[in-house]
N, C-alpha and C positions, 0 to 999 in steps of 0.2 A: 854618305849622305846623313846630315846631322838630324837628330830626332826633333819633332816639332817642340817649340816652347810651350810650357803649360800656359793656359789662360790665366790672365791677371786676375786676382780677386776683386769683386765688386764691392764696393762700400757705399752704404746708405745711411743717412742719419734720421733719427726720429726723437720724439720726447717720451712715446709709450709705444709698448707692443701689444698686439692682439692676436692670441693664439687659438687656432682651430684644435680639435682634439683628435678625432680619428683619422690616421693617415698622416698626420703632423707630429703629433707627441705620442700617439698609441698606434701600434699595428693592430688593428681589430678586423682585418680583411677575412680572416678565417670564420669568425661569427657572422659578419655581414653576409658573406658569400653563402653560408650554411642556411640561414634563415630565409634570405631573400631568393636563393635558388628554389626552395620549398615553395615559397609563396608563388613564384612564377609558375611552377609546374601545376600548382592547385588552380591557377587562373588561366591556364592555357596559353602562358606566354614563354618566350625564349629566355632562359636564364641569363645569358650573355647580354642580351637587350636590356633586362631589369637591372642587371649590375652595371651597366653603363650608364643608368640614369641615378640609381640609388646613393651612390657615394655623394656625401656632403649635404643631402637633403633631409629634412624631416620625413619620416615614413609616410604621413598622410599626403605629403606633397608628391612623393614618388609614385604613389598609387593614383593620385588625380592625374599626373602626367601620362601615366601608361593606360589608365582606364577612364578617360575624361567624362564618360557617360554615367559613371557610378555616383549615387548621392554622396555628398559630403559626410553625412552622418555615418555612412557604411564604412568609409575610409577612416574616419576618426575612431569608430570602434575597432576596427581591424588593426589600425596603428597602435592602440592600447594593448592589444593582445601581443602584437609583435614586440613591442617594448618589454613586455612580462618575459617573453621568451629570451631576449638579448640580455636582459639583467641577470637571468638565471644561468648563462652559458659565457664562462670566461676562458674556456678551452682555446688556446692558441693566441690569447691577448697578450702582447708584449710591447715593451716600450721601443719606438723608434730609435735606432741607434744614435747615441748622443744626447737623448732628451734629458736624462737625469742630470748631465753636467750643465746642459743648456738652462734648465729650469733653476739650478743651484745659482748660476751666475746671475739669474733675475731677482734673487730673493729680496734685494732692497730697492728694485727698480719698479716703475709703474708698469704693470702688465695685467692683462686680463684673459680669460678663456671665453671664446665666443664659439659656442659648439651647437649643431643641430639636435644634439643628444638632449634628453630632459636631465634634470639635476641628479635624480637617483641613477640613471645610467652612467652619466658622467663620473660620479663618486665610485661606482662598481669598477669602472674601467681604468680610471686613473689608479685606484688601490691594485688592481690586478697586475698593472704594469709597474708598480711600486714607485709611482710618481707622486709628488705633492700637488694638491690642488691649488692653482692661483688665488689670491685673495678676493679677486672680483669674478663672478661667474655669470655669463649672459649665456642662458641655456633656453631650450624650447619653450618654457613657461614664461620666459622674459619677453617674448615677441608674438607678434600677431601674424608674421609672414615668415616662411622658411627662406633660407638662402635658395636661389640667388638673389632674393630681395635683400637690399642694404640694411635693413633694420637692426639686425644684431650688431652689425659693426658700428654703426652710428651710436647705438646704446652703449657699447663697450667704450668708445671714444668718450662719450659724455660721462660715463660712470668714473672714468679715470680723470676727467676734467681737462681733456685736450681736445683741440679741433682735429677733425679727420685727417687733414693735411699733415698734421704733426705726428701721426701715428704710422705704424708699420704692421702689416698683417702677415701672418704666416699661415699658408694654406696648401692643400694637396689636391683638391677637387676642382673641376671646371665650375661647379655651382658657387664653390666657396670663393674662387678667384673673381668670378663675376660679381658676387655681393661686394666684396671689398672694393673692387674698382668702382662699381656704382655708388659707393659711399665717399669716393675721392680719396682712397687709402691705396698707398703702394703696397706691393705684394711680394713676399719672398716664397716661391714655390718650393715645396719639399716633395721628393719622391717622383717616381715616373708619370703619374697621372697629371701632374702640374705642367709638364713641359709643353704640351700642345696648346696651353691657354694663355701664353705669353705673359708670364709674371714678370717683374721687374728685375728679378734675380732667382736664380734657381740653384739648389743644391740637392744632391742625391738623398743625403740624410742630415741630422743636426750636428753630426760631427764636423761638418764642413762650415759650421757658423759660429761665429764669436761676437760677442756683446761687450763694448768697452764704453763705460760711462766717463764723461767729462766732469769737472768740478761744478759747471754751471748745470748739470742735468742732462746735457745732450748725449744721446747714445750713438755710438757709431757701430753699426752692423755690418761685419765683414762677412761675405759668402764666398767660399772658395779657398 
């Protein structure tokens, strides 16, 4: 019996790329799980349930989803304390395999970071992972609503000067994939969390992704 043929690579074209950070470029799961598990216990919640919601969202949005009766100002204050903890904890923060080579290939191409982290946390985590920050940053301070709201991706596309349909997003979480889709942007899912949320293409890590620019600026993204 012959072994099954490997799946053919998926090829997508775009003019600009919009990149999530946590879970997509940087593996920060150790930090997220550490601090959100503590928060869950302190609030009488199941850590597994909290972590199923926390990935991809701003902290106050996670808190609002899990404790809907709490005042917004309480969530915002607690989120500020959570961000302080997370900025000071880089133990276990590492690049997603292939992230350095992937970002190096984008050096002269239009791309932006679209993350639910605030800018100080984004800088801390990218630095801890040894990765360069993209030239355009859309962070928590840039938006009025957290993923899965599409605002961040719409602002990222606008900042680069492209229509959403001309962009391609890279995401790992359900909230992030939903945000990109709501913005009218196709999605490459990265890692195990992305699989269940039906991205347009999927790769286990960034080692399976290549970006090839044409002379007219069109980018061909090969996944697989």
